[in-house]
Backbone of each chain as ProteinMPNN parsed JSONL, in Angstrom:
{"seq_chain_A": "MFDPEKMTPEQKAKAFEMAKQEMEYRVDLFNRLSASCFDKCIEKRFKDGDLNTGENSCVDRCAAKYWQVVGIVGQMLGGSAMQGGMQ", "coords_chain_A": {"N_chain_A": [[0.854, -1.583, 0.214], [1.626, 1.643, 0.942], [4.644, 2.631, -0.353], [7.893, 3.537, 1.454], [9.958, 4.039, 0.289], [8.997, 5.914, -2.245], [7.642, 7.844, -1.261], [7.214, 11.767, -0.857], [8.693, 13.634, 1.46], [6.551, 15.309, 3.29], [4.559, 13.638, 2.759], [5.332, 11.158, 3.985], [5.683, 12.476, 6.613], [2.317, 12.47, 6.893], [2.25, 9.995, 6.788], [3.255, 9.181, 8.629], [1.975, 10.6, 11.042], [-0.437, 9.692, 10.879], [-0.127, 6.538, 11.819], [0.649, 7.003, 14.62], [-1.532, 8.231, 15.093], [-3.417, 6.052, 14.919], [-1.63, 4.084, 16.689], [-2.834, 5.597, 19.317], [-5.049, 5.2, 19.505], [-5.674, 2.487, 19.361], [-4.435, 2.502, 22.006], [-5.275, 3.512, 23.483], [-7.831, 1.974, 23.333], [-7.949, -0.104, 24.22], [-6.771, 0.002, 27.12], [-9.477, 1.681, 27.875], [-11.411, -0.888, 27.529], [-10.186, -2.543, 29.032], [-10.59, -1.707, 32.188], [-13.184, -1.167, 31.768], [-13.783, -3.941, 31.998], [-12.702, -4.844, 34.411], [-14.499, -3.119, 36.257], [-16.694, -4.799, 35.365], [-16.269, -7.249, 35.787], [-14.605, -8.115, 38.166], [-14.724, -9.006, 41.513], [-15.422, -6.512, 43.955], [-14.088, -7.009, 46.992], [-11.645, -7.587, 46.796], [-10.609, -10.436, 47.99], [-8.063, -11.995, 47.317], [-5.005, -11.52, 45.867], [-5.047, -12.707, 43.278], [-6.947, -13.441, 40.327], [-10.34, -15.516, 40.292], [-11.71, -18.47, 38.818], [-14.104, -17.741, 37.821], [-14.112, -15.051, 37.487], [-12.165, -15.073, 35.732], [-13.006, -16.308, 33.843], [-15.146, -14.672, 32.981], [-13.919, -12.259, 32.209], [-12.819, -12.877, 29.353], [-14.867, -13.375, 28.168], [-16.086, -11.351, 28.746], [-13.96, -9.319, 26.842], [-14.108, -10.564, 24.469], [-16.805, -9.796, 23.69], [-16.506, -6.669, 24.064], [-15.058, -5.761, 21.635], [-16.675, -6.841, 19.782], [-18.281, -4.684, 19.902], [-17.319, -2.681, 19.681], [-16.481, -3.246, 16.761], [-19.574, -3.031, 15.85], [-20.387, -0.82, 16.723], [-17.961, 0.883, 14.511], [-19.409, 0.59, 11.952], [-21.76, 1.398, 12.246], [-20.855, 4.193, 12.387], [-19.874, 4.98, 10.043], [-18.415, 3.075, 8.684], [-15.909, 2.85, 6.111], [-14.807, 5.592, 7.328], [-14.076, 4.928, 9.402], [-12.899, 2.69, 9.765], [-10.284, 2.544, 8.338], [-7.819, 1.591, 9.072], [-9.0, 0.52, 11.524], [-8.901, -1.72, 14.223]], "CA_chain_A": [[0.045, -0.216, -0.21], [2.301, 2.569, 1.32], [5.774, 2.177, -0.286], [8.263, 4.297, 2.2], [11.392, 4.561, -0.399], [8.358, 6.574, -3.281], [7.091, 8.706, -0.942], [7.659, 12.578, -0.517], [8.549, 14.395, 2.654], [5.095, 15.495, 3.294], [3.379, 11.976, 2.537], [5.988, 10.426, 4.7], [4.755, 13.03, 7.568], [1.001, 12.225, 6.849], [2.208, 8.867, 7.238], [3.395, 8.819, 10.148], [1.182, 10.67, 12.232], [-1.691, 8.369, 10.83], [0.407, 5.612, 12.509], [0.655, 7.525, 15.745], [-3.178, 8.242, 15.535], [-3.974, 5.021, 15.174], [-1.639, 3.717, 17.746], [-2.955, 6.409, 20.38], [-6.426, 4.435, 19.271], [-5.6, 1.349, 19.885], [-3.886, 2.187, 23.253], [-6.85, 4.16, 24.407], [-8.722, 0.753, 23.458], [-6.698, -1.457, 25.625], [-7.69, 0.816, 28.258], [-11.128, 1.244, 28.509], [-11.684, -2.415, 27.713], [-9.53, -2.933, 30.536], [-11.142, -0.46, 32.492], [-14.758, -1.64, 31.873], [-14.201, -5.448, 32.324], [-12.568, -4.962, 35.292], [-15.525, -3.131, 36.638], [-17.275, -5.711, 35.424], [-15.762, -9.033, 36.025], [-13.574, -8.554, 39.774], [-15.186, -8.579, 42.978], [-14.445, -5.669, 44.675], [-13.552, -7.264, 47.813], [-10.67, -8.038, 47.056], [-10.087, -11.407, 49.149], [-6.758, -12.262, 47.546], [-4.212, -11.102, 44.963], [-5.632, -13.372, 42.026], [-8.559, -13.96, 39.96], [-10.739, -16.595, 40.412], [-12.069, -18.909, 37.808], [-14.749, -17.075, 37.052], [-13.421, -13.606, 36.932], [-11.343, -15.379, 34.831], [-14.312, -16.649, 32.405], [-15.816, -13.088, 32.761], [-12.806, -11.551, 31.561], [-12.468, -13.368, 28.355], [-16.057, -13.515, 27.112], [-16.297, -9.448, 28.466], [-13.498, -8.66, 25.897], [-14.858, -10.672, 23.212], [-18.247, -8.938, 23.858], [-16.555, -5.86, 23.687], [-14.007, -6.097, 20.692], [-18.139, -6.85, 18.75], [-19.15, -3.882, 19.94], [-16.181, -2.044, 18.33], [-17.151, -3.679, 14.932], [-21.135, -2.754, 15.181], [-20.439, 0.987, 16.369], [-17.377, 0.988, 13.93], [-20.112, 0.405, 10.987], [-22.75, 2.755, 12.925], [-20.036, 5.698, 12.284], [-19.84, 5.333, 8.791], [-17.651, 1.984, 7.805], [-14.912, 2.99, 5.56], [-13.901, 5.91, 7.525], [-14.055, 5.05, 10.202], [-12.319, 1.39, 9.493], [-9.567, 2.264, 7.815], [-6.737, 1.496, 9.679], [-8.967, 0.444, 13.348], [-9.579, -3.127, 14.113]], "C_chain_A": [[0.721, 1.337, -0.017], [4.015, 1.914, 0.853], [7.157, 3.678, 0.106], [9.624, 4.854, 1.291], [10.425, 5.665, -1.262], [8.179, 7.912, -2.53], [7.696, 10.291, -0.77], [7.945, 12.75, 0.989], [7.594, 14.761, 3.769], [4.553, 14.417, 3.24], [4.018, 10.9, 3.558], [5.481, 10.944, 6.486], [3.362, 12.251, 7.878], [1.13, 10.738, 7.608], [2.575, 8.285, 8.967], [2.825, 9.494, 11.505], [-0.099, 10.194, 11.445], [-1.203, 7.448, 11.919], [0.359, 5.917, 13.949], [-0.524, 7.73, 16.17], [-3.671, 6.955, 15.582], [-3.235, 4.17, 16.619], [-2.086, 3.87, 18.735], [-4.367, 5.371, 20.779], [-6.502, 3.744, 19.709], [-5.0, 1.348, 21.496], [-4.996, 2.772, 24.193], [-7.932, 3.044, 24.489], [-8.613, 0.204, 24.103], [-7.546, -0.591, 26.962], [-8.669, 1.298, 28.728], [-11.361, 0.419, 28.223], [-11.083, -2.481, 29.149], [-10.183, -2.514, 31.536], [-12.848, -0.754, 32.628], [-14.889, -3.374, 32.249], [-13.968, -5.762, 33.631], [-13.446, -4.727, 36.023], [-16.604, -3.976, 36.781], [-17.912, -7.365, 36.042], [-15.061, -8.612, 37.606], [-14.688, -7.913, 40.579], [-14.533, -7.649, 43.729], [-13.871, -5.888, 46.139], [-12.491, -7.465, 48.226], [-9.827, -9.212, 48.287], [-8.671, -11.86, 48.804], [-6.718, -11.248, 46.193], [-4.569, -11.426, 43.428], [-6.847, -13.572, 41.198], [-8.513, -15.421, 39.445], [-11.559, -17.136, 39.105], [-13.189, -18.162, 36.884], [-14.526, -15.859, 37.116], [-12.793, -13.74, 35.162], [-12.229, -15.187, 33.04], [-14.776, -15.191, 31.947], [-14.714, -12.284, 31.312], [-13.09, -11.433, 29.867], [-13.744, -13.422, 27.735], [-16.223, -11.54, 27.206], [-14.967, -8.284, 27.14], [-13.706, -9.483, 24.202], [-15.847, -10.258, 22.479], [-17.74, -6.888, 23.272], [-16.134, -5.335, 22.213], [-16.088, -6.691, 19.76], [-18.735, -5.827, 19.144], [-18.531, -3.191, 19.705], [-16.441, -2.04, 17.004], [-18.666, -2.683, 14.769], [-20.649, -1.109, 14.991], [-19.379, 1.568, 14.944], [-18.16, 1.332, 12.631], [-21.469, 1.597, 11.099], [-22.22, 3.846, 11.909], [-19.629, 5.629, 11.01], [-18.795, 4.333, 8.14], [-16.674, 2.732, 7.419], [-13.699, 3.797, 6.09], [-13.072, 5.686, 8.387], [-12.769, 3.264, 9.906], [-10.722, 1.71, 8.212], [-8.484, 1.935, 7.831], [-6.921, 0.413, 11.422], [-9.641, -0.763, 13.167], [-8.831, -3.399, 13.53]], "O_chain_A": [[0.35, 2.208, -0.804], [4.556, 0.999, 1.474], [7.354, 4.596, -0.69], [10.211, 5.901, 1.561], [10.999, 6.744, -1.113], [8.508, 8.974, -3.059], [8.891, 10.212, -0.489], [7.392, 11.957, 1.75], [7.817, 14.548, 4.96], [3.719, 14.38, 4.144], [3.371, 9.918, 3.925], [5.07, 10.175, 7.355], [3.229, 11.539, 8.874], [0.487, 10.34, 8.58], [2.286, 7.487, 9.858], [3.064, 9.142, 12.66], [-0.987, 10.915, 11.899], [-1.815, 7.515, 12.984], [-0.026, 4.96, 14.621], [-0.824, 7.539, 17.349], [-4.502, 6.774, 16.472], [-3.961, 3.69, 17.49], [-2.109, 2.904, 19.498], [-4.668, 4.92, 21.884], [-7.294, 3.736, 20.65], [-5.085, 0.32, 22.168], [-5.382, 2.472, 25.322], [-8.778, 3.019, 25.383], [-9.574, -0.059, 24.825], [-8.663, -0.709, 27.467], [-8.837, 1.394, 29.944], [-12.354, 0.386, 28.951], [-11.713, -2.454, 30.206], [-10.551, -3.581, 32.028], [-13.521, -0.492, 33.625], [-15.905, -3.915, 32.684], [-14.62, -6.637, 34.2], [-13.73, -5.674, 36.755], [-17.331, -4.075, 37.77], [-18.877, -8.045, 36.39], [-15.451, -9.58, 38.259], [-15.311, -6.858, 40.459], [-13.379, -7.77, 44.139], [-13.163, -4.973, 46.561], [-12.116, -7.559, 49.395], [-8.911, -8.999, 49.082], [-7.952, -12.142, 49.762], [-7.588, -10.571, 45.646], [-4.424, -10.611, 42.517], [-7.827, -13.972, 41.826], [-7.734, -16.147, 38.827], [-12.054, -16.289, 38.36], [-13.194, -18.024, 35.661], [-15.23, -15.476, 36.182], [-12.853, -13.102, 34.111], [-12.182, -14.569, 31.977], [-14.755, -14.726, 30.808], [-14.815, -11.981, 30.123], [-13.428, -10.432, 29.234], [-13.657, -13.541, 26.513], [-16.387, -10.724, 26.3], [-15.059, -7.113, 26.771], [-13.473, -8.99, 23.098], [-15.985, -10.234, 21.256], [-18.334, -6.141, 22.495], [-16.868, -4.518, 21.656], [-15.785, -6.69, 18.567], [-19.92, -5.814, 18.813], [-19.272, -2.386, 19.139], [-16.592, -1.073, 16.257], [-18.867, -1.857, 13.879], [-20.531, -0.401, 13.99], [-19.8, 2.532, 14.305], [-17.734, 2.332, 12.053], [-21.932, 2.361, 10.252], [-22.827, 4.297, 10.937], [-18.765, 6.482, 10.811], [-18.287, 4.699, 7.08], [-16.306, 3.497, 8.31], [-12.5, 3.574, 5.92], [-11.873, 5.957, 8.447], [-11.574, 3.516, 10.062], [-10.388, 0.877, 7.37], [-7.882, 1.876, 6.759], [-6.073, -0.112, 12.144], [-10.564, -1.008, 12.39], [-8.792, -4.538, 13.065]]}, "seq_chain_B": "GRGSGGARGAAGAARRLEGRRREGIMNPADLDGLPDGDKQVMMDMIEGMQTRDSLQLYNRLVERCFRSCIDSFRRKNLDSGEEKCVVKCCEKFLKHSQRVGLRFAELNQGAEQQMQEMLQQQAAAAAAAQGK", "coords_chain_B": {"N_chain_B": [[8.065, 5.355, 54.0], [6.039, 3.975, 51.606], [4.822, 5.699, 50.281], [7.241, 7.015, 49.093], [7.823, 6.025, 46.861], [7.091, 7.06, 44.757], [7.788, 8.306, 41.14], [10.313, 6.897, 40.84], [9.067, 3.728, 41.233], [6.955, 3.779, 39.771], [8.122, 3.757, 37.432], [9.671, 1.314, 36.837], [6.996, 0.083, 37.915], [5.771, 0.464, 35.433], [7.191, 0.099, 33.206], [7.394, -3.147, 33.092], [4.7, -3.604, 33.164], [4.656, -2.623, 30.53], [5.879, -3.971, 28.991], [4.4, -6.775, 28.717], [2.136, -5.799, 28.008], [2.37, -4.944, 24.978], [2.626, -6.404, 23.026], [-0.135, -6.623, 22.286], [-0.988, -4.171, 21.587], [0.395, -3.678, 19.268], [1.903, -5.419, 16.464], [5.244, -6.13, 15.924], [6.715, -7.331, 14.232], [5.81, -5.699, 12.109], [7.044, -3.552, 11.095], [9.196, -3.969, 10.152], [9.275, -3.869, 7.506], [10.081, -1.647, 7.118], [12.829, 1.257, 6.248], [15.415, 1.672, 7.795], [15.556, 4.819, 9.114], [13.469, 5.394, 9.242], [12.152, 3.142, 10.443], [13.457, 4.082, 13.197], [12.388, 6.389, 13.828], [9.535, 5.325, 13.96], [9.956, 4.208, 16.281], [11.082, 5.104, 18.125], [8.347, 7.33, 18.845], [6.45, 5.541, 19.589], [7.983, 4.665, 21.684], [7.807, 6.239, 22.884], [5.154, 7.177, 23.476], [4.322, 4.93, 25.052], [5.999, 5.543, 27.17], [4.416, 7.826, 28.158], [1.979, 6.456, 28.922], [2.394, 4.821, 30.537], [2.831, 6.527, 32.904], [0.223, 7.452, 33.472], [-1.11, 5.199, 33.931], [-0.224, 4.399, 35.948], [-1.236, 6.328, 37.674], [-3.955, 6.378, 37.233], [-4.306, 3.388, 38.293], [-3.848, 4.239, 40.995], [-5.196, 6.008, 41.833], [-8.483, 4.701, 41.305], [-7.842, 2.306, 42.937], [-7.557, 3.519, 45.682], [-10.248, 4.735, 45.576], [-11.292, 1.89, 45.65], [-10.56, 1.122, 48.477], [-10.236, 3.383, 50.469], [-12.123, 4.715, 52.931], [-12.719, 5.835, 55.604], [-11.69, 8.432, 57.206], [-10.591, 9.173, 60.44], [-8.337, 8.5, 61.1], [-4.947, 10.073, 60.244], [-3.2, 8.028, 58.783], [-2.676, 5.105, 57.105], [-4.398, 2.339, 57.919], [-3.828, -0.893, 58.964], [-5.026, -2.587, 56.855], [-6.66, -1.123, 55.38], [-3.766, -0.931, 54.014], [-3.068, -3.556, 53.035], [-5.226, -4.089, 51.297], [-5.028, -2.181, 49.252], [-2.916, -3.235, 48.211], [-3.82, -5.61, 47.567], [-5.668, -4.82, 45.385], [-4.158, -3.743, 43.565], [-2.798, -5.987, 42.905], [-4.006, -7.602, 41.664], [-5.854, -5.644, 39.647], [-3.049, -5.741, 37.82], [-2.272, -8.728, 37.306], [-5.558, -8.808, 36.225], [-4.957, -7.246, 33.814], [-2.797, -8.295, 32.239], [-3.976, -10.781, 31.38], [-6.21, -9.052, 30.608], [-4.946, -8.407, 28.092], [-3.788, -10.192, 26.593], [-5.953, -11.516, 25.855], [-7.064, -9.271, 24.218], [-4.778, -9.318, 22.19], [-4.735, -12.047, 20.786], [-7.477, -11.583, 19.866], [-6.897, -8.883, 17.997], [-5.126, -10.291, 16.009], [-7.149, -12.102, 15.162], [-8.74, -10.308, 13.748], [-6.958, -8.645, 12.055], [-6.621, -11.339, 10.333], [-8.954, -12.008, 8.811], [-9.495, -9.452, 7.905], [-7.042, -9.569, 5.215], [-8.322, -12.633, 4.304], [-10.692, -11.112, 3.394], [-9.421, -9.171, 1.743], [-7.416, -10.311, -0.161], [-9.856, -12.115, -1.198], [-11.232, -10.087, -3.136], [-8.692, -9.13, -4.782], [-9.09, -11.064, -5.718], [-11.645, -11.536, -7.414], [-11.855, -9.363, -8.845], [-9.82, -9.726, -10.735], [-10.734, -11.883, -11.46], [-12.346, -10.869, -13.248], [-11.452, -8.76, -14.666], [-11.212, -10.702, -16.717], [-9.027, -12.302, -16.474]], "CA_chain_B": [[7.573, 4.322, 53.582], [5.786, 3.672, 50.33], [4.494, 6.796, 49.84], [8.124, 8.31, 48.964], [8.461, 5.561, 45.578], [6.667, 8.094, 43.477], [8.513, 8.507, 40.238], [10.664, 5.593, 40.293], [8.359, 2.513, 41.454], [6.19, 4.324, 38.593], [8.92, 3.599, 35.866], [10.189, 0.431, 37.24], [6.078, -1.131, 36.966], [5.198, 0.31, 33.801], [8.379, -1.0, 32.014], [7.185, -4.868, 33.764], [3.127, -3.925, 32.345], [4.438, -2.368, 29.191], [6.472, -5.268, 28.151], [3.711, -7.145, 28.621], [1.159, -5.399, 26.611], [3.2, -4.312, 24.089], [1.749, -7.122, 21.382], [-1.703, -6.358, 22.186], [-1.037, -2.779, 20.465], [0.597, -3.699, 17.457], [2.852, -6.257, 16.101], [6.407, -5.327, 16.062], [7.02, -7.681, 12.295], [5.118, -4.625, 11.054], [7.715, -2.509, 10.894], [10.26, -4.874, 9.73], [9.896, -3.766, 5.82], [10.681, 0.279, 6.504], [14.043, 1.655, 5.587], [15.577, 2.131, 9.032], [15.604, 6.138, 9.016], [11.571, 5.246, 9.146], [12.41, 2.359, 11.31], [13.771, 4.306, 14.011], [11.143, 7.175, 13.943], [8.11, 4.807, 14.549], [10.571, 3.327, 17.632], [10.779, 6.307, 18.853], [7.283, 7.422, 18.688], [6.466, 3.973, 20.014], [8.485, 4.622, 23.249], [7.639, 8.142, 23.894], [3.588, 6.546, 23.998], [4.478, 4.004, 26.055], [6.292, 6.316, 28.685], [3.465, 8.077, 29.146], [0.599, 5.807, 28.925], [2.825, 4.4, 31.436], [2.484, 6.884, 33.75], [-0.85, 7.708, 33.298], [-1.563, 3.599, 33.76], [0.034, 3.939, 37.304], [-2.46, 7.94, 38.366], [-5.608, 5.71, 37.28], [-4.137, 2.42, 39.444], [-3.729, 5.038, 42.271], [-6.83, 6.885, 41.874], [-8.945, 3.159, 41.43], [-7.411, 1.341, 44.619], [-7.528, 4.363, 47.027], [-11.48, 4.814, 45.911], [-12.176, 0.784, 46.209], [-9.955, 0.694, 49.438], [-10.148, 4.251, 52.105], [-13.803, 4.929, 53.329], [-12.661, 6.337, 56.637], [-10.818, 9.332, 57.49], [-10.344, 9.361, 61.523], [-7.17, 8.255, 61.414], [-4.659, 10.291, 59.022], [-1.988, 7.018, 58.009], [-3.472, 3.615, 56.759], [-4.528, 0.992, 59.067], [-3.021, -2.771, 57.811], [-6.415, -3.657, 56.467], [-6.194, -0.41, 54.346], [-2.517, -1.088, 53.426], [-3.497, -5.132, 52.208], [-6.54, -3.949, 50.494], [-4.186, -1.715, 48.389], [-2.035, -4.201, 47.298], [-4.564, -6.786, 46.834], [-5.939, -3.723, 44.61], [-3.083, -3.741, 42.391], [-1.835, -7.027, 42.243], [-5.327, -8.067, 40.751], [-5.421, -5.091, 38.865], [-2.5, -5.656, 37.152], [-3.029, -9.566, 37.049], [-6.724, -8.811, 34.783], [-4.856, -6.526, 33.051], [-2.063, -8.861, 31.658], [-4.99, -11.506, 30.92], [-6.202, -8.421, 28.848], [-3.288, -8.107, 26.998], [-3.383, -12.055, 25.774], [-6.839, -11.285, 24.406], [-6.284, -8.795, 23.16], [-3.496, -9.746, 20.94], [-5.99, -12.544, 19.721], [-9.115, -10.534, 19.322], [-6.442, -8.515, 16.854], [-5.148, -11.405, 15.031], [-8.269, -12.912, 14.358], [-9.111, -9.346, 12.995], [-5.798, -8.575, 10.599], [-6.791, -12.526, 9.203], [-10.01, -11.364, 8.579], [-9.119, -8.382, 6.686], [-6.52, -10.409, 4.706], [-8.612, -12.768, 3.679], [-11.536, -10.133, 2.73], [-8.5, -7.974, 0.054], [-8.049, -11.665, -0.833], [-10.856, -12.525, -1.795], [-11.114, -9.193, -3.591], [-8.278, -9.63, -5.492], [-9.107, -12.472, -6.535], [-12.388, -10.879, -7.807], [-11.288, -8.107, -9.614], [-9.097, -10.627, -11.458], [-11.676, -12.649, -12.756], [-13.358, -9.583, -13.671], [-10.779, -8.801, -16.036], [-11.115, -12.471, -17.485], [-7.984, -13.328, -15.972]], "C_chain_B": [[7.143, 4.235, 52.183], [5.367, 4.95, 49.374], [6.267, 7.339, 49.278], [8.104, 6.991, 47.221], [8.037, 6.629, 44.492], [7.479, 7.625, 42.407], [9.031, 7.19, 39.148], [9.646, 4.135, 40.752], [7.556, 3.0, 39.829], [6.944, 3.55, 37.475], [9.246, 2.265, 36.162], [8.287, -0.836, 36.59], [5.569, -0.828, 35.959], [6.225, -0.286, 32.721], [7.668, -2.473, 32.362], [5.467, -4.556, 32.642], [3.471, -3.614, 30.805], [5.288, -3.252, 28.14], [5.403, -6.348, 27.534], [2.169, -7.248, 27.671], [1.428, -5.086, 25.456], [2.462, -5.102, 22.627], [0.962, -6.658, 21.418], [-1.832, -5.132, 21.362], [-0.351, -3.365, 19.769], [1.806, -4.425, 17.832], [4.163, -5.646, 15.654], [7.047, -5.93, 14.609], [6.547, -6.405, 11.434], [6.094, -3.33, 10.813], [9.81, -2.855, 10.459], [10.726, -4.487, 7.871], [10.361, -2.304, 6.252], [12.213, 0.03, 6.56], [14.023, 2.077, 7.488], [15.876, 3.391, 9.04], [13.938, 5.632, 10.164], [11.308, 4.93, 10.676], [12.226, 3.409, 12.985], [12.595, 5.336, 14.901], [10.001, 6.365, 14.382], [8.719, 3.953, 16.123], [10.158, 4.689, 18.17], [9.604, 6.659, 19.654], [6.62, 6.51, 19.449], [6.629, 4.239, 21.623], [8.384, 5.554, 24.208], [5.736, 7.716, 24.588], [3.403, 6.079, 25.135], [4.638, 4.374, 27.738], [4.886, 7.223, 28.978], [1.85, 7.548, 28.75], [1.029, 4.635, 30.243], [2.762, 5.025, 33.026], [1.0, 7.36, 34.18], [-1.304, 6.32, 33.704], [-1.339, 4.112, 35.793], [-1.098, 5.566, 38.467], [-4.175, 7.124, 38.115], [-5.602, 4.336, 38.602], [-4.778, 2.781, 40.776], [-4.864, 5.252, 42.859], [-8.087, 5.36, 42.337], [-9.379, 2.828, 42.817], [-8.007, 2.507, 45.449], [-9.442, 4.537, 46.794], [-12.466, 3.448, 46.257], [-11.719, 0.667, 47.871], [-10.068, 1.644, 50.271], [-11.794, 4.807, 51.872], [-13.774, 6.079, 54.446], [-11.778, 7.37, 56.685], [-10.583, 9.842, 58.993], [-9.429, 9.927, 61.973], [-6.265, 9.435, 60.078], [-3.333, 9.311, 58.199], [-3.314, 5.629, 58.179], [-3.726, 3.12, 58.014], [-4.447, -0.171, 58.139], [-4.759, -2.685, 57.038], [-6.161, -3.044, 55.349], [-5.681, -0.775, 53.158], [-2.54, -2.462, 52.093], [-4.622, -5.164, 50.657], [-5.433, -3.252, 49.222], [-3.515, -2.492, 47.269], [-2.426, -5.304, 46.636], [-4.708, -6.277, 45.673], [-5.188, -4.127, 43.315], [-2.819, -4.702, 41.926], [-2.974, -7.777, 41.164], [-5.429, -6.96, 39.805], [-4.331, -5.436, 36.991], [-2.737, -7.456, 36.08], [-4.092, -9.729, 35.029], [-6.051, -8.272, 33.869], [-3.715, -7.319, 31.671], [-2.903, -9.695, 30.445], [-5.742, -11.039, 29.631], [-5.511, -8.381, 27.783], [-3.418, -9.123, 25.942], [-4.66, -11.883, 25.095], [-7.201, -10.808, 23.299], [-5.386, -8.611, 21.507], [-4.355, -10.801, 19.851], [-6.608, -12.002, 18.936], [-8.12, -9.626, 17.536], [-5.804, -9.246, 15.835], [-6.024, -11.851, 14.082], [-8.749, -11.225, 13.847], [-8.423, -9.168, 11.84], [-6.229, -10.616, 9.81], [-7.366, -12.228, 8.661], [-10.066, -10.392, 7.555], [-8.667, -8.775, 5.712], [-7.418, -11.003, 4.083], [-9.659, -12.156, 2.572], [-11.102, -10.038, 1.149], [-8.267, -9.242, -0.907], [-9.146, -12.054, -2.461], [-11.28, -11.046, -3.108], [-10.056, -8.885, -4.312], [-8.895, -10.294, -6.305], [-10.357, -12.331, -8.034], [-12.313, -9.961, -9.07], [-10.305, -8.918, -10.753], [-9.286, -11.346, -12.146], [-12.539, -11.879, -13.012], [-12.408, -9.488, -15.127], [-10.286, -10.195, -17.121], [-9.929, -12.788, -17.593], [-8.181, -15.191, -16.181]], "O_chain_B": [[8.077, 4.471, 51.417], [5.533, 5.119, 48.166], [6.181, 8.547, 49.06], [8.625, 7.641, 46.315], [8.709, 6.907, 43.498], [7.971, 6.511, 42.589], [8.777, 6.723, 38.038], [10.013, 3.332, 39.895], [7.8, 2.319, 38.833], [6.353, 2.79, 36.708], [8.881, 1.764, 35.099], [8.144, -1.726, 35.751], [4.862, -1.653, 35.379], [6.019, -0.945, 31.702], [7.343, -2.919, 31.261], [5.211, -5.19, 31.619], [2.82, -4.141, 29.902], [5.33, -3.219, 26.91], [5.39, -6.746, 26.369], [1.507, -8.092, 27.067], [0.43, -4.913, 24.757], [1.976, -4.606, 21.611], [0.872, -5.886, 20.463], [-2.714, -5.053, 20.506], [-1.247, -4.148, 19.453], [2.515, -4.33, 18.833], [4.104, -4.611, 14.989], [7.76, -5.211, 13.908], [6.888, -6.193, 10.27], [5.707, -2.255, 10.356], [10.914, -2.312, 10.49], [11.761, -4.66, 7.227], [11.184, -1.829, 5.47], [12.758, -1.04, 6.828], [13.124, 2.536, 8.193], [17.098, 3.319, 8.915], [13.651, 5.622, 11.361], [10.793, 5.55, 11.607], [11.219, 3.453, 13.692], [12.119, 5.207, 16.029], [9.427, 6.85, 15.357], [8.013, 3.266, 16.86], [9.063, 5.12, 18.532], [9.586, 6.452, 20.868], [5.993, 7.17, 20.278], [5.793, 4.101, 22.516], [8.61, 5.75, 25.402], [5.273, 7.907, 25.712], [2.668, 6.474, 26.041], [4.105, 4.025, 28.792], [4.4, 7.201, 30.109], [0.873, 8.204, 28.388], [0.254, 3.834, 30.767], [2.676, 4.358, 34.057], [0.798, 7.615, 35.367], [-2.508, 6.512, 33.876], [-2.235, 4.101, 36.637], [-1.447, 5.569, 39.648], [-5.219, 7.341, 38.729], [-6.427, 4.208, 39.506], [-5.648, 2.223, 41.445], [-5.385, 4.894, 43.915], [-8.423, 5.111, 43.495], [-10.395, 2.914, 43.506], [-9.126, 2.274, 45.906], [-10.065, 4.466, 47.854], [-13.595, 3.437, 46.748], [-12.547, 0.103, 48.587], [-10.05, 1.101, 51.376], [-12.378, 5.176, 50.853], [-14.518, 7.058, 54.388], [-10.805, 7.1, 55.98], [-10.338, 11.048, 59.002], [-9.244, 10.931, 62.662], [-6.885, 9.63, 59.033], [-2.661, 9.739, 57.261], [-4.268, 5.366, 58.912], [-3.23, 3.549, 59.055], [-4.847, -0.342, 56.987], [-5.168, -3.683, 57.631], [-5.66, -3.619, 54.383], [-6.157, -0.944, 52.035], [-2.234, -2.45, 50.901], [-4.737, -5.819, 49.622], [-5.121, -3.993, 48.29], [-3.528, -2.443, 46.039], [-1.924, -5.886, 45.674], [-4.147, -6.842, 44.734], [-5.615, -4.701, 42.313], [-2.557, -4.769, 40.725], [-2.718, -8.358, 40.11], [-4.947, -7.379, 38.752], [-4.627, -5.4, 35.796], [-3.102, -7.592, 34.912], [-3.897, -10.135, 33.883], [-6.389, -8.707, 32.768], [-3.784, -7.014, 30.48], [-2.787, -9.569, 29.226], [-5.973, -11.558, 28.539], [-5.828, -8.317, 26.595], [-3.22, -8.976, 24.736], [-4.683, -12.042, 23.875], [-7.494, -11.208, 22.172], [-5.433, -8.07, 20.402], [-4.599, -10.614, 18.659], [-6.502, -11.866, 17.717], [-8.525, -9.731, 16.379], [-5.934, -8.806, 14.693], [-5.946, -11.993, 12.862], [-9.749, -11.579, 13.222], [-8.921, -9.402, 10.739], [-5.942, -10.818, 8.63], [-6.879, -11.914, 7.575], [-10.636, -10.546, 6.475], [-9.458, -8.629, 4.78], [-7.778, -10.351, 3.102], [-9.668, -12.427, 1.371], [-11.612, -10.368, 0.079], [-8.706, -9.331, -2.054], [-9.179, -12.163, -3.687], [-11.719, -11.538, -4.148], [-10.442, -7.856, -4.865], [-9.175, -10.06, -7.481], [-10.19, -12.754, -9.178], [-12.856, -10.152, -10.157], [-10.232, -8.294, -11.812], [-8.656, -11.695, -13.144], [-13.697, -12.297, -12.995], [-12.608, -9.974, -16.24], [-9.372, -10.442, -17.908], [-9.53, -13.452, -18.549], [-7.313, -15.955, -15.759]]}, "name": "protein", "num_of_chains": 2, "seq": "MFDPEKMTPEQKAKAFEMAKQEMEYRVDLFNRLSASCFDKCIEKRFKDGDLNTGENSCVDRCAAKYWQVVGIVGQMLGGSAMQGGMQGRGSGGARGAAGAARRLEGRRREGIMNPADLDGLPDGDKQVMMDMIEGMQTRDSLQLYNRLVERCFRSCIDSFRRKNLDSGEEKCVVKCCEKFLKHSQRVGLRFAELNQGAEQQMQEMLQQQAAAAAAAQGK"}
């Protein structure tokens, strides 16, 4: 798609900017997913420092569902404009 | 006491966490095709983002565990129950975050594969349409 050898400095700067924005998006996505699933799945009494089996399963399913919501919302917001590099 | 850990503690903990999370966010192999100068720019960018994200994680985790564990202000020092709660809160969140990182990497990989299959299908359809 993009050949770094053939790009002008302006095109390259734009490509770096896009890459940076996509990475920031992914980091933000991860943080929000992690926070949401912690709130929904982890018992708040902190009996010990480990996750029990129920919490583990909940986290796995929560992440999968969150991901599906990302897909649906991406489509609702206008398909190609959003999904250029996302997901 | 524990309060004086500050930025030093943050840097160490953040490095440990980021190492585990990195593959979930970005596949290091994506950088392989780039010329060395570009690769360095990207790596500097990534490192800067990771540092910033680590410091934010520190603050967010403090706030989360403070809110979960500390409820009374009759004394100015934490009692042992509050201290244990904060420790467990951190352990739990970091383990949770680790697990989420694994799932995130799997989901990312799955999405990439889907994208590649779709592109291949489109390419094949385009070739067929041209009568090749």
